[in-house]
C-alpha positions in Angstrom: 0.2 -0.2 0.3 2.8 2.5 0.9 4.6 1.5 -2.6 1.3 2.0 -4.6 0.6 5.8 -2.4 3.8 6.9 -3.7 3.2 6.2 -6.9 -0.3 5.9 -7.7 -1.5 8.9 -5.7 -2.3 11.2 -8.2 -0.3 14.4 -9.1 0.3 15.0 -5.7 2.2 11.4 -5.4 4.1 11.8 -8.3 5.3 15.1 -7.4 6.0 14.0 -3.8 8.0 11.0 -4.8 10.1 13.2 -7.5 11.3 15.3 -5.0 11.8 12.8 -2.5 13.7 11.0 -5.3 15.6 13.9 -6.6 17.0 14.8 -3.1 18.0 11.2 -2.5 19.9 11.1 -5.7 21.6 14.5 -5.2 22.9 13.1 -2.3 23.3 9.5 -3.6 25.7 11.2 -6.3 28.2 12.6 -4.3 28.4 9.7 -2.1 28.9 7.6 -5.0 31.8 10.7 -6.0 33.0 10.4 -2.7 33.5 6.4 -3.0 35.2 6.9 -6.1 37.6 9.2 -4.6 40.3 6.5 -3.3 40.3 4.5 -7.3 41.2 8.2 -8.5 44.0 8.7 -6.5 44.9 5.3 -7.1 44.7 5.4 -11.0 46.6 9.0 -10.3 49.5 7.4 -8.7 49.9 4.4 -11.1 49.8 7.1 -14.2 52.6 9.0 -12.7 54.7 5.3 -11.6 54.0 4.5 -15.6 55.7 7.4 -17.0 58.1 7.9 -14.4 61.9 9.2 -15.8 63.9 8.9 -13.1 65.9 6.2 -10.9 66.1 6.3 -7.1 67.2 2.7 -6.3 69.5 0.9 -9.0 72.2 1.8 -11.2 71.4 4.1 -14.7 72.1 1.3 -17.7 74.9 2.0 -20.4 73.7 2.9 -23.8 72.6 0.3 -25.9 69.8 0.4 -29.0 67.4 -0.1 -26.0 68.1 3.0 -24.3 66.5 6.6 -24.3 68.1 10.1 -22.9 64.9 12.1 -21.3 65.7 15.4 -20.3 63.9 17.2 -17.8 62.3 20.9 -19.5 59.3 21.7 -16.6 58.4 25.0 -16.9 55.7 27.3 -15.3 53.6 29.3 -16.6 50.8 31.8 -14.5 51.4 30.1 -11.2 50.6 26.7 -13.4 52.9 23.5 -13.6 53.9 22.6 -17.0 55.5 19.4 -17.2 58.2 19.1 -20.0 60.2 16.3 -21.7 63.1 16.4 -24.2 64.0 12.9 -25.9 66.5 11.5 -27.9 66.1 7.9 -28.7 69.2 6.0 -28.7 68.0 2.7 -30.8 65.2 1.5 -32.5 64.3 -0.4 -29.2 64.1 3.1 -27.5 61.1 2.6 -25.1 58.2 5.5 -25.6 56.6 7.2 -22.7 53.2 5.9 -22.1 50.2 8.2 -23.9 53.0 8.5 -27.3 52.7 6.4 -30.5 55.9 7.7 -31.6 59.1 10.0 -30.4 58.6 13.2 -32.0 61.6 14.7 -34.0 63.6 17.8 -33.2 61.6 20.8 -33.6 58.3 18.7 -33.0 56.5 18.6 -30.1 53.5 16.3 -29.0 51.3 18.1 -26.2 48.5 17.6 -23.9 45.0 18.4 -25.2 44.8 21.0 -22.5 48.5 22.4 -23.2 46.9 22.6 -27.0 44.3 24.7 -26.1 46.6 27.0 -23.9 49.0 27.1 -26.6 45.7 28.5 -29.1 44.0 31.4 -26.5 45.4 34.4 -27.4 46.7 35.2 -23.9 49.5 32.2 -24.2 51.8 34.4 -26.2 54.7 34.5 -24.4 54.6 30.5 -23.4 54.5 29.9 -27.5 57.9 31.3 -27.6 59.2 29.6 -24.8 58.3 26.5 -26.8 58.6 27.2 -30.5 58.1 23.9 -31.6 55.7 22.3 -34.3 52.8 20.3 -32.5 52.7 17.0 -34.3 50.4 15.3 -31.9 48.5 15.1 -28.7 49.5 12.4 -25.7 46.5 10.3 -24.9 45.1 9.9 -21.6 47.3 6.8 -20.8 50.1 9.3 -20.5 48.3 12.2 -18.3 47.6 11.7 -14.5 44.3 14.6 -15.5 42.2 15.9 -17.9 43.8 19.6 -17.6 47.2 18.3 -17.0 50.0 20.4 -19.1 52.3 18.4 -20.4 54.8 18.1 -23.8 57.5 15.9 -25.4 59.4 17.4 -27.7 62.7 15.2 -29.7 66.4 16.5 -29.1 69.5 15.8 -30.6 72.7 15.9 -28.5 71.5 15.5 -24.8 74.4 13.0 -24.1 76.7 16.3 -24.1 75.3 17.6 -20.7 77.3 15.7 -18.6 76.9 16.7 -15.5 73.7 14.3 -14.9 71.5 17.5 -13.0 68.7 17.1 -16.0 69.6 14.0 -17.9 68.8 10.9 -17.4 69.2 7.3 -19.9 66.9 5.1 -19.1 65.5 1.7 -20.5 61.8 1.4 -19.8 59.5 4.2 -18.2 58.3 2.4 -15.6 60.4 3.7 -12.7 61.1 3.1 -9.2 58.7 4.6 -6.4 60.2 7.7 -4.5 60.4 6.6 -0.9 57.4 7.1 0.9 56.6 8.2 4.6 53.6 7.1 6.7 51.2 10.0 7.8 52.2 11.7 10.9 49.3 12.0 13.8 48.2 15.1 12.5 47.9 14.7 9.4 46.0 11.3 9.7 43.5 13.6 12.1 43.4 16.0 9.4 42.0 13.6 7.2 39.9 12.0 8.7 37.9 14.7 10.2 37.7 16.1 6.8 36.3 12.9 5.4 33.2 12.8 8.4 33.0 17.2 7.8 32.3 16.3 3.8 29.9 13.2 4.5 28.1 14.3 7.3 26.2 16.9 5.7 25.2 14.7 2.9 24.1 12.0 5.3 21.8 15.0 6.9 20.5 16.0 3.7 19.9 12.3 2.4 17.8 11.9 5.8 15.4 15.0 5.2 14.8 14.5 1.8 13.4 11.4 2.9 10.6 13.5 4.6 9.4 15.4 2.0 5.9 16.2 2.0 6.0 14.8 5.2 3.0 16.7 7.0 0.7 15.4 3.9 1.6 12.2 4.2 1.2 12.4 8.6 -2.1 13.3 7.6 -2.6 10.7 5.2 -1.5 8.0 8.0 -3.4 9.3 11.0 -6.6 9.0 8.5 -5.5 5.3 8.4 -5.2 5.1 12.0 -8.8 6.3 12.5 -10.1 3.8 9.8 -8.9 1.1 11.8 -4.9 0.3 10.8 -3.1 -0.7 13.8 0.6 0.7 14.6 2.4 -2.0 12.7 0.1 -1.6 9.9 1.0 2.4 9.4 4.6 1.8 10.1 4.9 -0.8 7.2 3.0 1.5 4.9 5.3 4.3 5.8 7.9 2.4 5.0 7.2 1.2 1.7 6.5 4.7 0.9 9.5 5.8 2.5 11.2 2.9 0.4 10.0 3.6 -3.1 11.3 7.4 -2.8 15.0 6.3 -1.3 15.1 3.2 -4.5 13.9 6.0 -6.9 16.7 8.5 -5.3 19.1 5.6 -6.0 18.3 5.6 -9.5 18.4 9.3 -10.0 21.9 9.1 -7.9 23.2 6.5 -10.5 22.1 9.2 -13.3 23.1 12.3 -11.6 26.9 10.6 -10.5 27.4 9.1 -14.3 26.5 13.1 -15.9 28.5 14.5 -12.7 31.8 12.1 -13.7 31.8 13.1 -17.3 31.4 16.7 -16.0 34.6 16.0 -13.8 36.5 15.6 -16.9 36.6 18.9 -18.2 36.9 20.7 -14.7 39.7 21.5 -12.3 39.5 22.6 -9.3 42.7 23.8 -7.3 45.1 22.5 -9.8 43.3 19.0 -9.6 41.6 17.1 -12.1 40.8 13.4 -13.5 39.4 11.8 -16.6 36.2 10.5 -16.0 37.3 6.9 -16.2 39.0 7.5 -13.3 36.4 7.7 -11.2 34.8 4.0 -10.7 33.3 3.4 -7.0 34.6 1.1 -5.1 32.4 -1.6 -5.1 31.9 -2.8 -1.9 31.4 1.2 -0.8 29.0 1.4 -3.6 27.1 -1.9 -2.5 27.0 -0.4 1.3 25.3 2.7 -0.5 22.7 0.8 -2.4 22.0 -1.1 0.8 22.6 2.0 3.5 20.5 4.6 2.1 17.0 2.8 1.8 18.2 1.5 5.6 18.3 5.2 7.2 15.1 6.2 4.8 13.0 3.8 6.7 14.5 4.4 10.1 14.1 8.1 9.8 10.5 7.3 8.6 9.9 5.4 11.9 11.6 7.6 13.9 9.3 10.5 12.6 5.8 8.1 13.1 6.1 8.2 16.6 3.4 11.4 16.8 1.0 9.5 14.6 0.9 6.3 15.8 -0.2 7.4 19.6 -2.2 10.5 18.5 -3.6 10.9 15.3 -6.4 13.0 16.2 -3.7 15.7 16.8 -2.1 15.1 13.3 -5.4 15.2 11.8 -6.6 18.3 13.3 -2.7 20.0 13.3 -3.0 20.6 17.2 0.1 22.5 18.5 2.4 19.7 18.7 4.0 18.7 22.4 7.3 20.6 23.6 10.7 18.8 22.4 12.4 17.9 25.3 16.4 19.3 25.6 18.2 16.9 28.0 18.6 13.9 25.5 19.2 16.3 22.8 22.3 17.4 25.1 24.1 13.7 25.7 24.9 13.7 21.6 27.6 16.6 21.8 28.4 15.5 25.3 29.1 11.8 24.0 31.2 13.5 21.5 33.5 15.2 23.9 33.7 12.6 25.8 35.2 10.7 22.9 37.9 13.1 22.1 38.4 14.2 25.5 40.8 11.1 26.4 43.3 12.2 23.5 43.6 15.9 24.7 47.5 16.9 24.5 48.4 13.9 22.5 50.0 16.2 19.5 52.1 14.4 17.3 54.8 12.8 20.3 52.2 10.1 21.8 51.2 8.0 19.1 48.4 7.7 16.7 45.0 9.3 17.3 42.0 6.0 17.7 40.3 6.4 14.3 37.2 5.0 15.7 37.0 7.3 18.7 37.9 10.8 16.2 35.4 9.6 13.8 32.9 8.6 16.0 33.2 11.6 18.1 33.0 13.9 15.7 30.3 12.5 13.9 28.0 13.0 17.5 29.0 16.1 17.8 27.7 17.6 14.7 24.7 15.4 15.1 24.5 17.0 17.9 23.3 19.7 15.9 20.7 18.2 14.0 19.2 16.9 17.6 19.8 20.7 19.1 18.5 22.7 16.3 14.5 21.8 16.1 14.7 22.8 20.1 16.2 26.0 19.2 14.0 27.0 16.8 10.7 26.3 18.6 12.2 27.7 22.2 13.1 31.2 19.8 9.9 31.4 17.8 7.7 30.5 20.9 8.9 34.2 22.1 8.8 36.1 19.0 5.2 38.0 18.2 4.7 41.4 17.2 5.8 43.1 13.9 4.8 43.9 10.8 2.2 41.6 8.9 4.9 39.8 7.0 6.8 38.6 10.2 3.7 37.7 11.8 2.7 35.4 9.1 6.5 33.5 9.0 6.4 33.2 12.9 3.1 31.8 13.4 4.2 29.0 10.4 7.2 28.4 12.1 5.7 28.2 15.9 3.2 25.6 13.7 5.8 23.4 11.9 9.2 24.4 13.3 10.7 21.2 12.9 10.4 21.4 9.2 12.0 24.3 9.2 15.2 23.2 11.0 15.1 19.7 9.0 15.4 22.2 6.2 18.0 24.3 7.4 20.2 20.9 9.4 22.5 20.2 6.2 23.7 23.9 6.5 24.6 24.2 9.7 26.1 20.7 9.8 28.5 21.9 7.1 29.1 25.7 8.6 30.3 23.6 12.0 32.7 21.2 10.7 34.0 24.2 8.1 34.6 26.3 11.1 36.1 23.5 13.0 38.5 22.4 9.9 39.6 25.6 9.5 40.4 26.3 13.2 42.6 23.2 12.9 44.0 24.1 9.5 45.2 27.5 10.3 46.4 26.3 14.1 48.5 23.1 12.6 49.6 25.7 9.7 53.1 26.8 10.9 54.0 23.2 12.1 54.0 22.4 8.5 55.4 25.6 7.1 59.2 26.3 7.0 60.8 29.6 6.6 63.0 29.2 3.3 65.8 32.2 4.7 65.2 33.4 0.8 65.8 37.5 1.3 62.7 38.5 -1.4 64.4 42.2 -1.0 67.3 41.2 -2.6 66.5 39.2 -5.2 63.0 37.3 -6.2 65.0 34.5 -9.2 67.7 32.2 -9.0 69.5 30.5 -12.5 71.6 27.8 -12.5 74.2 28.5 -15.6 75.2 25.6 -17.1 79.2 25.0 -17.5 78.9 25.7 -21.3 77.2 28.3 -21.0 79.1 31.5 -20.8 78.3 33.1 -17.5 78.8 37.1 -18.8 76.6 36.5 -21.9 73.8 35.3 -19.5 74.3 38.0 -17.3 74.1 40.5 -19.9 71.0 39.1 -21.6 69.0 39.2 -18.0 70.1 42.2 -17.7 68.9 43.5 -21.2 65.1 41.5 -20.3 62.0 44.0 -19.7 61.7 43.8 -15.8 64.9 42.6 -14.8 66.3 45.7 -12.3 69.7 43.6 -11.2 71.3 40.3 -12.5 74.1 39.8 -9.5 76.1 36.8 -11.7 78.8 34.0 -9.0 81.0 31.0 -10.1 81.3 28.3 -7.7 84.2 26.1 -7.8 85.6 23.7 -4.3 89.1 23.9 -3.5 90.7 20.5 -1.4 93.6 20.3 0.5 95.2 17.4 -1.4 95.0 16.5 -5.1 92.8 13.4 -3.9 90.5 12.6 -1.0 91.2 15.8 1.0 90.4 15.8 4.3 89.8 19.4 4.3 87.7 21.6 1.5 86.2 24.6 1.5 84.0 26.4 -1.5 85.1 29.0 -3.6 83.1 32.2 -4.8 84.3 33.9 -7.9 82.9 37.3 -9.6 83.1 41.0 -10.0 83.5 43.3 -6.9 80.0 44.5 -7.3 78.3 40.7 -6.8 81.2 39.7 -4.4 80.1 42.2 -2.0 75.7 40.1 -2.0 77.6 37.2 -0.3 80.3 39.2 2.1 81.9 41.9 3.8 84.8 42.9 1.9 87.3 45.5 3.5 88.3 47.3 0.1 88.0 45.4 -3.4 89.8 45.6 -7.1 90.4 43.2 -9.7 92.8 40.5 -9.0 91.8 40.6 -5.4 91.4 36.9 -3.1 89.6 36.9 0.1 89.1 34.4 2.8 85.6 34.6 4.8 86.3 34.0 8.6 83.3 33.1 11.1 81.2 31.9 8.4 78.6 29.6 10.2 79.6 25.7 9.7 82.8 26.7 8.0 86.1 25.3 10.4 88.4 24.0 7.6 88.6 28.1 5.9 91.2 29.6 8.0 93.3 26.1 8.1 93.6 26.3 4.1 93.8 30.2 3.9 97.3 30.0 5.1 99.7 32.1 2.5 101.6 30.3 0.5 100.0 26.8 0.7 98.6 24.5 -2.3 95.7 23.8 -2.5 93.3 22.2 -5.9 90.5 22.7 -7.6 87.8 19.8 -7.9 90.0 17.1 -6.0 89.3 13.8 -6.7 87.2 11.1 -4.3 88.0 7.0 -4.4 84.7 6.4 -3.2 82.7 8.3 -5.2 80.8 7.7 -8.7 81.7 11.5 -9.9 84.3 11.7 -12.9 87.6 12.1 -11.9 88.3 16.0 -11.0 90.3 18.3 -12.3 93.1 18.8 -9.6 94.0 22.0 -10.7 96.8 23.5 -8.7 96.8 26.9 -7.0 98.6 28.5 -4.4 97.1 30.8 -1.7 98.3 34.1 -2.3 100.3 36.0 0.0 98.4 39.0 0.0 95.8 37.5 0.6 92.7 39.6 2.3 90.4 38.7 5.1 86.5 39.2 4.7 83.6 38.7 7.2 80.8 37.0 5.7 77.3 37.9 4.6 74.1 35.9 4.4 73.6 35.7 0.1 69.9 36.0 -1.0 69.3 32.4 -0.5 69.7 32.8 3.3 72.8 31.0 3.3 76.0 32.3 5.1 79.2 31.2 2.4 82.5 30.8 4.0 85.4 29.6 1.9 87.1 31.8 -0.8 86.2 34.8 -2.6 88.1 35.5 -5.9 87.9 38.6 -8.8 87.8 37.1 -12.1 91.1 37.3 -12.9 92.5 35.4 -9.4 91.3 32.4 -11.2 94.0 30.1 -12.7 93.0 29.3 -16.3 93.3 25.5 -15.6 90.4 26.1 -13.1 88.1 27.8 -14.9 86.3 24.5 -16.2 85.5 23.4 -12.9 83.5 26.1 -12.3 79.5 26.5 -12.2 77.5 29.5 -12.7 74.5 31.4 -10.8 72.5 34.3 -11.3 70.3 36.4 -8.8 67.7 38.4 -10.3 66.2 41.5 -9.2 62.7 42.2 -10.8 60.2 44.6 -11.0 57.0 43.2 -9.7 55.2 46.1 -11.2 56.3 44.7 -15.1 53.5 42.5 -16.2 54.4 38.7 -16.5 58.0 39.6 -15.9 58.7 36.2 -13.9 57.2 34.4 -17.7 59.6 37.2 -19.5 62.5 35.7 -17.2 61.9 32.4 -18.2 61.6 32.9 -21.6 65.2 34.4 -21.7 66.1 31.2 -19.8 64.6 29.4 -22.5 66.7 30.8 -25.4 70.0 30.4 -23.1 69.1 26.7 -22.1 66.1 24.8 -22.5 67.4 22.3 -19.9 67.5 25.2 -17.3 64.5 25.7 -15.0 64.5 28.9 -13.3 63.8 29.2 -9.5 61.2 31.2 -8.1 61.7 32.5 -4.8 59.6 32.0 -1.9 59.6 33.8 1.9 57.9 30.4 3.3 57.7 26.7 2.3 54.3 24.5 3.3 54.5 20.6 3.6 53.4 18.9 0.1 51.6 16.2 2.4 49.6 19.1 4.3 49.0 21.4 1.1 47.5 18.0 -0.4 44.9 17.7 2.0 44.4 20.8 2.3 43.4 21.0 -1.5 41.1 17.8 -0.6 39.2 19.7 1.3 38.4 22.3 -1.0 37.7 20.2 -3.4 35.0 18.4 -1.6 33.9 21.1 -0.2 32.8 22.7 -3.1 31.1 19.5 -4.0 29.4 19.7 -1.0 28.4 22.9 -1.6 26.8 22.5 -4.7 24.7 19.2 -2.7 23.7 22.2 -0.5 22.5 24.7 -2.8 20.7 21.7 -5.0 19.0 20.4 -1.9 18.1 23.7 -0.5 16.5 24.9 -3.8 14.6 21.1 -3.9 13.5 21.6 -0.6 12.0 25.1 -0.6 10.1 24.0 -3.5 8.8 21.2 -1.8 7.7 23.7 0.9 6.4 25.7 -1.0 4.5 23.1 -3.2 3.3 21.9 0.4 2.1 25.4 1.2 0.5 25.6 -2.4 -3.5 26.3 -1.2 -2.6 28.4 2.0 -0.8 31.0 -0.3 -3.5 31.3 -2.9 -6.2 31.6 -0.1 -4.0 34.6 1.2 -4.2 36.0 -2.1 -7.7 35.5 -2.5 -8.4 37.8 0.7 -6.4 40.4 -0.5 -2.7 39.9 0.6 -0.2 41.9 -1.0 2.4 39.4 -3.1 5.3 41.5 -1.3 3.9 40.3 2.0 4.2 37.2 1.0 7.2 37.4 -0.3 8.7 38.8 2.7 7.0 35.9 4.7 8.6 33.5 3.0 12.2 35.1 3.3 11.8 35.3 7.2 10.6 32.1 7.6 13.8 30.8 5.7 16.0 33.6 7.4 15.2 32.8 11.2 16.0 29.2 11.5 19.0 30.0 9.2 20.2 32.6 11.4 19.9 30.1 14.5 21.3 27.7 12.8 24.3 29.7 11.8 24.7 30.4 15.4 24.4 27.0 16.6 26.7 25.5 14.0 29.3 28.5 14.9 29.2 27.8 18.7 29.5 24.0 18.0 32.1 24.4 15.3 34.0 26.9 17.2 34.0 23.8 20.5 34.7 20.9 18.2 37.7 23.5 16.8 39.0 23.9 20.2 38.8 20.4 21.0 41.1 19.1 17.4 43.2 22.1 18.4 43.8 20.7 21.9 44.2 17.1 20.8 47.3 18.2 18.9 48.8 20.0 21.7 48.3 23.3 20.3 47.1 26.9 21.6 43.5 27.3 21.0 42.9 30.6 18.7 40.0 31.5 17.1 40.2 33.0 13.6 36.9 35.1 13.7 37.9 36.2 10.3 37.2 33.1 8.8 34.3 32.1 11.6 32.7 34.8 9.7 33.8 33.9 6.2 32.0 30.6 6.7 28.5 31.7 8.2 28.7 34.3 5.4 29.0 31.7 3.2 26.6 29.3 4.4 24.3 32.5 4.0 25.0 33.6 1.1 24.1 29.8 -0.6 21.0 30.4 1.3 20.4 33.6 -0.1 20.7 32.2 -4.2 18.6 29.1 -3.3 15.6 31.7 -1.7 16.1 34.0 -4.9 15.7 31.3 -7.2 12.6 29.9 -5.2 10.9 33.4 -6.2 9.4 33.0 -9.6 7.6 29.7 -8.8 6.5 31.1 -5.5 5.0 34.0 -7.4 3.2 31.6 -9.8 1.6 29.6 -6.6 0.6 32.8 -5.5 -2.7 32.8 -8.0 -6.4 32.4 -6.8 -6.6 29.5 -9.2 -4.9 27.3 -6.8 -7.6 26.8 -4.9 -9.4 24.8 -7.4 -9.6 20.8 -6.3 -10.7 18.0 -7.3 
């Protein structure tokens, strides 16, 4: 009978079950996407492993017809990473990278679809100048980790001449070694657990609310069945059948929404993260769990809501004022959550892992406590609201009669905001532990370029000086001196440059061409005083018998009698150099080949795309050189990945919140169609009714966001205490989270105005 009521109850029944199916379907779609995330991450990892061209744990193979030389030419464009590789096959059986059908010839380039689109756009002129190759094909899906990845392969010649091994690798397979991995520390594991709970809880709340769509009409219908002779068990079975019908329809809709979202995901990039649709395959066990859990939850929520119908059918039929809600049992949920989290307070990173089950259960109970407390809070507050405008009184009276319905609509967004506030506090609190200062001085330089040995350092400095936006270029060369030609016990760095450049790395008493300085007092430099004795014979680029590096030049040099003393000065990278400082004419000719150059660039950041202009200059000097951009601080990669995952998930949950709220709002308006039509027929102004609907939404939303702020701050404080971090509340973030929640509600309310105006017609009184 319940299933029959759902599908054969005329237009009203169809609309009711359709709204329920859409609401449940949206939640199911997001749950399916969530269960597909582990598989997507694994596929991305497998794709990265399959194209690996670095060797971590085995020796580089000897040259053969099965090897290929690979040069790393990664770059950036407008803060987006571009993966680049130059390929030079050394034989007919050289391995092809995944995603390629043949090697590109020199001057040709095979690109990812996203990079091809970018290069064809009008905003990529600087990138086209940097990659002046002819596009001859695209990389297939098997060679990319995401649909929006920017990547290319280009042909090359003469890569073997780069014998320093810094950017060129010889390999015989692209299935390289995995980089050494490490386990998540306890605090990062706590972050992951909390992120999953906070993102999934609103989904469960929305599914539970969607099952109750049309609840008032259903309650009256079931109460009428009780009056004509149905007993309590029969009523429950009918209600369960109706709930199952909506839930199963929701599962079907959810699969459809998921398949649509899966295709859309292939063309979307969020926070530099993208996937192919084929990545998003739900884990079978988790998908089966969703298929069982959603109908079961629908029945459970329905039976829980039937208490008033089964016990007092006349009260429902007469729409009498319901009994006041009790507070004591509602407080048990958040208190139970705090009780589970309390034993782990002060644990931090030093006292072992957090108990995953206690963390998950504690956070769930705290957030579920919002859904239990909010109906009581709304009822208690609206009972004390009386005088006001006509629209205000209409809204308040409606809320006084059905505060539970209003609270159910807001529950999901309250849970989402509370979780977001707690996570924001936790991320902000522990961020300093995963952020380290680089020591780089951005007031002296903003970029650094390592110059290959086969490139003139003076010419490089001149080219940078001619680049638009470069205010200064400090060029230095580095070499190493040893006390003996082979296996020296003492060694020191030698820095070569003109006097102006040397003053960037040392405090010089005076300087002119031909001078040599010994730096005394530098941190971690104990060998220079011993090596800097006048008349001592030293050797540039000494050899080491236990090293795999080629034999050194071992160029001899005698410490001059007139060597000067200099004090150390921190260079732009934050390093305090010791050793020797030399002007170019003091460097012996035999040692010239042992030096490697470096250029520090000071930029005019007001010049548009100044960093891109520098990268273009670097590409013209040597495509294998990758400039380094200075940053004041560096964030842990894992911490940043977890935070990115939160942002991506939060974007999906916010979309669900908006869509579900809109469906819920339309369902509420449909329930009140005859009431609205009656008020219009009696002469009530449409503006008054529109304002009353706005108040009916705004009052519970305001109360829900206030409760969410309290619970979110409490949960955030407990989580910070668990990580042994000082509790601080970022009120700006709290306001931002509540503002986002309120903004979603405002958008939904605005979208519901057109259907509201259509419902406010006297012909809505027509009935059959």
